[in-house]
C-alpha positions as CSV (number, residue, x, y, z in Angstrom):
1,M,7.8,13.9,18.1
2,K,7.7,16.7,15.5
3,N,7.3,15.7,11.9
4,N,8.8,17.6,9.1
5,L,6.0,18.5,6.7
6,K,8.3,19.6,3.8
7,K,7.6,17.6,0.6
8,I,10.4,15.8,-1.2
9,D,11.2,17.0,-4.7
10,M,10.4,14.1,-6.9
11,N,10.7,15.6,-10.4
12,S,14.1,13.9,-11.2
13,E,12.6,10.7,-9.8
14,F,9.7,10.6,-12.3
15,I,12.1,11.3,-15.2
16,K,14.4,8.5,-14.1
17,R,11.5,6.1,-13.8
18,R,10.2,6.9,-17.3
19,K,13.7,6.3,-18.8
20,Q,14.1,3.1,-16.9
21,L,10.8,1.8,-18.2
22,C,11.5,2.9,-21.8
23,N,14.8,1.0,-21.6
24,S,13.0,-2.1,-20.6
25,L,10.7,-2.3,-23.6
26,I,10.9,-4.3,-26.7
27,E,11.8,-2.2,-29.8
28,D,9.1,-0.4,-31.6
29,S,6.8,-0.1,-28.6
30,L,4.3,2.3,-27.1
31,V,3.3,2.5,-23.4
32,I,-0.2,3.7,-22.5
33,V,-1.2,4.4,-18.9
34,A,-4.6,5.8,-17.9
35,S,-5.6,7.7,-14.7
36,S,-8.0,6.2,-12.3
37,S,-11.7,7.3,-12.6
38,P,-13.5,9.3,-9.9
39,K,-15.8,7.0,-7.9
40,Q,-19.2,8.0,-6.9
41,R,-20.1,7.8,-3.2
42,N,-23.7,8.6,-3.5
43,S,-26.0,10.8,-5.7
44,D,-23.9,13.7,-6.8
45,A,-21.1,13.2,-4.2
46,D,-17.8,11.4,-5.1
47,Y,-15.2,9.8,-2.9
48,S,-12.0,11.7,-2.5
49,Y,-10.0,11.3,-5.7
50,R,-6.8,9.2,-5.6
51,Q,-4.7,8.9,-8.7
52,D,-3.8,5.4,-10.1
53,S,-0.6,4.3,-8.5
54,N,1.1,3.4,-11.8
55,F,0.1,6.7,-13.4
56,Y,1.4,8.7,-10.5
57,Y,4.6,6.7,-10.2
58,L,5.5,7.7,-13.8
59,S,4.3,11.3,-13.8
60,G,3.5,12.8,-10.4
61,Y,0.2,14.0,-12.0
62,S,-2.8,13.7,-9.8
63,E,-5.7,14.8,-12.0
64,P,-8.4,12.5,-13.4
65,E,-9.4,12.1,-17.0
66,S,-5.8,11.7,-18.1
67,V,-3.7,9.3,-20.3
68,L,0.1,9.1,-20.3
69,V,1.9,7.8,-23.4
70,L,5.6,6.9,-23.7
71,S,6.9,6.5,-27.2
72,P,10.7,5.8,-27.1
73,G,12.6,7.1,-30.1
74,S,9.8,9.3,-31.3
75,K,10.1,13.1,-31.6
76,H,7.8,13.4,-28.5
77,E,8.7,10.6,-26.2
78,Y,6.4,11.6,-23.3
79,I,2.9,12.7,-24.2
80,M,0.0,13.6,-21.9
81,F,-3.7,13.7,-22.6
82,C,-5.5,15.8,-20.0
83,R,-8.4,18.0,-19.3
84,D,-8.6,21.5,-20.8
85,R,-8.4,24.6,-18.6
86,D,-12.0,25.6,-17.9
87,P,-12.6,28.7,-15.7
88,E,-16.2,27.7,-15.0
89,R,-15.5,24.1,-14.0
90,E,-12.4,25.2,-12.0
91,Q,-14.7,27.6,-10.1
92,W,-16.8,24.5,-9.1
93,D,-14.3,21.7,-8.9
94,G,-10.8,23.2,-8.5
95,F,-7.7,24.0,-10.5
96,R,-6.8,22.2,-13.7
97,S,-3.2,22.1,-15.1
98,G,-4.3,22.0,-18.7
99,Q,-2.0,21.2,-21.6
100,E,0.5,23.9,-20.8
101,G,0.8,22.7,-17.2
102,A,1.3,19.2,-18.3
103,K,4.3,20.3,-20.3
104,E,5.7,23.1,-18.1
105,V,5.1,21.6,-14.6
106,F,5.1,17.8,-15.3
107,G,7.6,17.6,-18.1
108,A,5.5,16.2,-21.0
109,D,7.1,16.8,-24.4
110,E,3.6,17.2,-25.9
111,A,0.1,17.4,-24.5
112,Y,-3.4,17.1,-26.0
113,S,-6.9,17.7,-24.8
114,I,-8.4,14.4,-23.5
115,S,-11.3,15.2,-25.8
116,K,-8.9,14.4,-28.8
117,I,-7.7,11.1,-27.6
118,H,-9.7,8.9,-30.0
119,S,-8.5,10.8,-33.0
120,V,-4.8,11.2,-31.9
121,M,-4.1,7.8,-30.4
122,P,-4.4,5.8,-33.6
123,E,-1.8,8.2,-35.1
124,L,0.6,7.6,-32.2
125,M,0.1,3.8,-32.4
126,Q,0.7,3.7,-36.2
127,G,3.9,1.9,-37.0
128,K,4.4,0.6,-33.4
129,K,4.6,-3.2,-33.2
130,N,4.0,-3.6,-29.4
131,I,1.4,-1.8,-27.3
132,Y,2.1,-2.0,-23.5
133,F,-0.7,-1.3,-21.0
134,S,-1.9,-2.6,-17.7
135,M,-4.3,-5.4,-18.3
136,S,-5.3,-5.5,-14.7
137,A,-6.4,-1.9,-14.4
138,D,-10.1,-1.0,-14.6
139,N,-9.6,2.3,-16.5
140,G,-11.2,1.7,-20.0
141,L,-8.0,1.1,-21.9
142,S,-8.9,-2.6,-22.5
143,N,-11.9,-1.3,-24.5
144,W,-10.2,1.7,-26.1
145,I,-7.1,0.0,-27.5
146,P,-8.9,-2.6,-29.7
147,M,-11.1,0.3,-31.0
148,W,-8.0,2.3,-31.9
149,I,-6.3,-0.7,-33.6
150,E,-9.5,-1.3,-35.6
151,D,-9.4,2.3,-36.8
152,L,-5.9,1.6,-38.1
153,R,-6.9,-1.7,-39.8
154,K,-9.4,0.2,-41.9
155,N,-6.4,2.0,-43.6
156,T,-4.0,-0.9,-44.1
157,R,-4.4,-0.7,-47.9
158,A,-3.0,2.9,-47.7
159,G,0.1,1.5,-46.1
160,V,-0.8,2.0,-42.4
161,E,1.1,-0.4,-40.1
162,V,-1.0,-2.0,-37.4
163,P,0.4,-3.0,-33.9
164,E,1.1,-6.8,-33.8
165,N,1.2,-7.4,-30.0
166,L,-0.6,-6.3,-26.9
167,V,1.8,-6.7,-24.0
168,S,1.1,-6.5,-20.3
169,L,2.9,-3.6,-18.6
170,D,2.4,-5.0,-15.1
171,S,5.3,-7.4,-15.1
172,I,7.8,-4.6,-15.9
173,L,6.3,-1.7,-14.0
174,H,5.5,-3.8,-10.9
175,E,9.0,-5.0,-10.6
176,M,10.3,-1.5,-10.8
177,R,7.9,-0.4,-8.0
178,L,9.0,-3.4,-5.9
179,I,12.5,-2.0,-5.4
180,K,12.3,1.4,-3.7
181,S,14.7,4.3,-4.4
182,D,16.3,6.4,-1.7
183,K,13.7,9.1,-2.1
184,E,10.8,6.6,-1.9
185,I,12.3,5.2,1.3
186,E,12.6,8.7,2.7
187,I,8.9,9.3,2.1
188,M,8.0,5.9,3.7
189,R,10.1,6.8,6.8
190,K,7.9,9.9,7.1
191,A,4.7,7.9,6.7
192,G,6.0,5.5,9.3
193,S,6.9,8.3,11.7
194,I,3.5,9.9,11.5
195,T,1.8,6.5,12.0
196,C,3.9,5.8,15.0
197,E,3.1,9.1,16.5
198,A,-0.6,8.3,16.0
199,H,-0.2,4.9,17.8
200,N,1.6,6.4,20.7
201,H,-1.1,9.1,21.1
202,A,-3.8,6.4,21.0
203,M,-2.0,4.2,23.6
204,S,-1.7,7.1,26.0
205,S,-5.3,8.5,25.5
206,V,-7.4,5.3,25.3
207,K,-9.6,4.7,28.4
208,P,-12.6,2.5,29.3
209,G,-15.9,3.8,28.1
210,M,-14.5,5.2,24.8
211,F,-16.0,3.8,21.6
212,E,-13.8,2.3,18.9
213,Y,-14.7,5.0,16.5
214,Q,-13.5,7.7,19.0
215,L,-10.1,6.0,19.2
216,E,-10.1,5.8,15.4
217,A,-10.7,9.6,15.3
218,E,-7.5,10.2,17.3
219,Y,-5.5,8.4,14.6
220,L,-7.2,10.3,11.7
221,Y,-6.5,13.6,13.5
222,T,-2.9,12.8,14.0
223,F,-2.5,11.8,10.4
224,A,-4.0,14.9,9.0
225,N,-2.3,17.2,11.5
226,N,1.0,15.9,10.2
227,G,0.3,16.4,6.5
228,A,-1.1,12.9,5.8
229,R,-4.8,13.7,4.9
230,F,-5.9,10.2,4.4
231,P,-5.3,6.7,5.9
232,A,-3.7,4.2,3.7
233,Y,-6.6,1.8,4.3
234,N,-9.7,1.5,6.5
235,S,-8.5,1.5,10.0
236,I,-9.1,-1.6,12.2
237,V,-9.9,-0.7,15.8
238,G,-11.1,-3.8,17.6
239,G,-11.6,-4.1,21.3
240,G,-12.1,-7.4,23.2
241,N,-13.3,-10.2,21.0
242,N,-13.4,-7.8,18.0
243,S,-9.6,-7.9,18.1
244,C,-9.9,-11.5,16.8
245,I,-11.6,-10.5,13.6
246,L,-8.9,-9.9,11.0
247,H,-10.5,-7.3,8.9
248,Y,-12.9,-5.8,11.4
249,N,-13.9,-2.3,10.5
250,E,-17.3,-1.6,12.1
251,N,-15.4,0.2,14.9
252,N,-18.6,0.9,16.8
253,S,-18.3,-1.0,20.1
254,E,-17.5,0.3,23.5
255,L,-14.0,-0.3,24.9
256,N,-14.0,-2.1,28.2
257,D,-11.6,-2.2,31.1
258,G,-9.7,-5.4,31.1
259,D,-9.8,-5.9,27.4
260,L,-7.2,-5.4,24.8
261,V,-7.7,-3.2,21.7
262,L,-6.0,-4.1,18.5
263,V,-5.4,-1.2,16.1
264,D,-4.2,-1.8,12.6
265,A,-3.9,1.8,11.1
266,G,-1.5,3.6,8.8
267,C,-1.4,6.9,7.0
268,E,-0.7,7.6,3.3
269,Y,1.9,10.3,2.9
270,D,2.7,11.6,-0.6
271,Y,1.2,8.5,-2.2
272,Y,3.1,6.0,0.0
273,A,1.5,3.8,2.6
274,S,2.5,2.9,6.1
275,D,0.9,-0.1,7.8
276,V,1.3,-0.6,11.6
277,T,-0.5,-2.7,14.2
278,R,-0.3,-2.3,17.9
279,T,-2.2,-4.2,20.6
280,F,-2.6,-2.6,24.0
281,P,-4.8,-2.6,27.1
282,V,-7.9,-0.4,27.3
283,G,-7.0,0.1,31.0
284,K,-3.6,0.5,32.5
285,K,-2.2,-3.0,32.5
286,F,-2.1,-6.3,30.5
287,T,-3.7,-9.3,32.4
288,E,-1.4,-12.3,33.0
289,E,-3.1,-14.3,30.2
290,Q,-2.8,-11.3,27.8
291,K,0.9,-11.0,28.6
292,L,1.6,-14.6,27.9
293,I,-0.1,-14.5,24.5
294,Y,1.5,-11.1,23.7
295,E,5.0,-12.4,24.5
296,V,4.6,-15.3,22.0
297,V,3.5,-12.9,19.2
298,L,6.4,-10.5,20.1
299,E,8.9,-13.3,19.9
300,A,7.5,-14.4,16.5
301,H,7.8,-10.7,15.4
302,K,11.4,-10.5,16.4
303,K,12.6,-13.8,15.1
304,S,10.8,-13.4,11.8
305,M,12.5,-10.1,11.1
306,E,15.9,-11.7,11.7
307,E,15.3,-13.8,8.6
308,I,15.1,-10.6,6.4
309,K,18.4,-10.2,4.5
310,P,19.5,-10.3,0.9
311,G,19.5,-13.9,-0.5
312,N,17.0,-15.3,2.0
313,P,13.7,-16.5,0.4
314,W,10.6,-14.6,1.3
315,N,8.8,-17.5,2.9
316,K,11.6,-18.0,5.5
317,T,10.1,-15.2,7.6
318,H,6.7,-16.8,7.6
319,D,8.0,-20.3,8.4
320,K,9.9,-18.8,11.4
321,S,6.7,-17.1,12.7
322,V,4.8,-20.4,12.4
323,E,7.6,-22.2,14.3
324,V,7.7,-19.7,17.2
325,I,3.9,-19.4,17.5
326,T,3.4,-23.2,17.4
327,D,6.0,-23.7,20.1
328,G,4.5,-20.9,22.2
329,L,1.0,-22.2,21.9
330,N,2.2,-25.7,22.9
331,D,3.9,-24.3,25.9
332,L,0.7,-22.6,27.0
333,G,-1.4,-25.7,26.4
334,L,-3.4,-24.2,23.6
335,L,-2.0,-26.8,21.1
336,Q,-1.0,-30.4,21.6
337,G,2.0,-31.6,19.6
338,N,1.4,-31.2,15.9
339,Q,-2.1,-29.9,16.1
340,D,-3.1,-27.4,13.4
341,Y,-2.1,-23.9,14.4
342,S,-4.2,-22.2,11.8
343,K,-7.3,-21.7,14.0
344,F,-5.2,-19.3,16.0
345,Y,-2.8,-17.9,13.3
346,M,-4.5,-18.0,9.9
347,H,-2.7,-15.5,7.8
348,R,0.8,-15.1,6.3
349,I,3.5,-13.1,8.0
350,G,3.2,-10.0,5.8
351,H,3.1,-8.4,2.3
352,W,4.9,-6.0,0.1
353,L,4.4,-2.3,1.0
354,G,4.7,0.8,-1.1
355,M,2.3,3.1,-3.0
356,D,-0.4,0.4,-2.4
357,V,-0.8,-1.0,1.1
358,H,-0.7,-4.5,-0.4
359,D,1.8,-3.5,-3.0
360,V,2.7,-4.9,-6.3
361,G,5.4,-7.4,-7.1
362,N,5.5,-11.2,-7.4
363,Y,6.3,-13.3,-4.4
364,K,7.5,-16.2,-6.5
365,R,9.6,-16.7,-9.6
366,D,9.3,-19.8,-11.6
367,G,7.4,-21.4,-8.8
368,E,10.0,-20.7,-6.2
369,W,9.8,-18.1,-3.4
370,R,11.9,-15.2,-4.5
371,D,14.9,-14.0,-2.5
372,F,15.0,-10.7,-0.7
373,E,16.8,-7.8,-2.4
374,P,17.9,-4.4,-1.1
375,G,15.1,-1.9,-1.5
376,M,12.2,-4.2,-1.0
377,V,9.8,-3.1,1.8
378,M,7.4,-5.5,3.5
379,T,5.3,-5.8,6.6
380,I,6.0,-8.2,9.5
381,E,2.8,-8.9,11.3
382,P,2.4,-12.2,13.2
383,G,-0.7,-12.7,15.3
384,I,-2.7,-15.0,17.6
385,Y,-6.5,-14.7,17.6
386,I,-8.6,-16.7,20.1
387,L,-12.3,-16.0,19.3
388,D,-14.7,-16.4,22.2
389,S,-16.7,-18.9,20.0
390,L,-13.8,-21.5,19.9
391,E,-14.6,-24.8,21.5
392,D,-12.2,-26.8,23.6
393,V,-10.2,-23.7,24.7
394,D,-9.9,-22.7,28.4
395,T,-12.2,-19.7,28.9
396,K,-9.3,-17.6,30.4
397,W,-7.9,-17.3,26.8
398,L,-11.1,-16.5,25.0
399,G,-11.5,-13.1,23.3
400,I,-7.7,-12.4,23.2
401,G,-6.5,-11.1,19.8
402,I,-3.0,-9.8,19.3
403,R,-1.1,-8.7,16.3
404,I,2.2,-6.7,16.1
405,E,3.1,-5.2,12.8
406,D,5.9,-3.1,11.5
407,D,7.2,-1.9,8.1
408,V,10.6,-3.3,7.2
409,L,13.1,-2.4,4.6
410,V,15.6,-4.9,3.1
411,T,19.1,-3.3,3.3
412,E,22.4,-4.4,1.8
413,T,23.3,-6.3,5.0
414,G,19.9,-7.1,6.6
415,F,16.9,-4.9,7.5
416,E,15.8,-1.6,8.8
417,I,12.5,-1.1,10.7
418,L,10.8,1.9,9.1
419,T,8.4,2.2,12.0
420,P,10.6,2.0,15.1
421,D,9.1,4.8,17.2
422,S,6.1,3.1,18.7
423,P,6.7,0.7,21.6
424,R,6.2,-3.1,21.3
425,E,7.5,-4.3,24.7
426,I,4.9,-4.7,27.4
427,S,6.7,-2.6,29.9
428,D,7.1,0.3,27.4
429,I,3.5,0.2,26.5
430,E,2.4,0.2,30.1
431,N,4.8,3.1,30.9
432,L,3.3,5.1,28.0
433,K,-0.1,4.6,29.6
434,A,0.9,5.4,33.1
């Protein structure tokens, strides 16, 4: 499969989002969103920088040390604080947009040096009754905003008006991010396509004697080779009993003939995540016991997806997966009657997906599971995990861990699988490995 590496023009999308957000605010309000901070890996080396999702969602701006301000109704409604152009630092660390770039390329009405934020922000806040910011973000604003308000309070006798309310931005912005636009869905299809290509390549190339990290490397190569430089999360590559560890990421064991390998891996493409799991034999074929467990998980995967349609509550997918898996485990003798299934299936069916792999948006409203709406994207990922340490389990089942995961869009009439191009049926997987 050949992936199209052409980026999607998102400028109009960012404008639309800012307008939508501004229209959702209480009157006399100001929005403040800060960039994420670089994170040190060790000594003088940082981790690769990744912009805060909320910040990028509203701006498309990927540089650190930046603050975005929206001031509806003001002369300058969209203001950016950012780093100055600096030839010496750019020689060492890379290009900076500077204030001119913030305006000309990213559409800001006005831009200031980040060095001026503590003097300019109180002026921008003056006369605004409500200050919106993300109270969950670790970006310094929770310390800066009270400081700026205190600066204003010192001048109340001169007629300065101080903001009255600090308001969480998350509830509004996260609901916006939960419903994906056509352009977002297009990007997520690309992310899904690249990830499926990586899974197919891994299925056809795995062989006994490889190490888990070598298989992981095949994924990372395929991601980067298709324009997705980074995984969306730390890849899980678990062979044998390691497949039963939900968040396994040591990825350092040898892969053995006769074992399954569970790979939970997805790329990030243009700031949007894919999240796909496939479970396949290290050798050529599934064993009979592996087939039996796999078919239960596959049936749960199919039946759970059928519950995705507008108007159905979110938990209906999970409840269906529990029903299918419980029935299947009873049929295989791993459960008896109403025994607790959770020692074999201990997680929920999935999660929202978007710019974050576990994306934002509430799962309940007023204590009730929310209904599906067109534009939502979630994962469907049932699994069965039979650790070799479990007691009272026939030894033929021990060490079998299976999960099947795809990314699913809620449409007007039902659902669309955004990751359809990697096989899930046993026969198709074995044919790919032949």
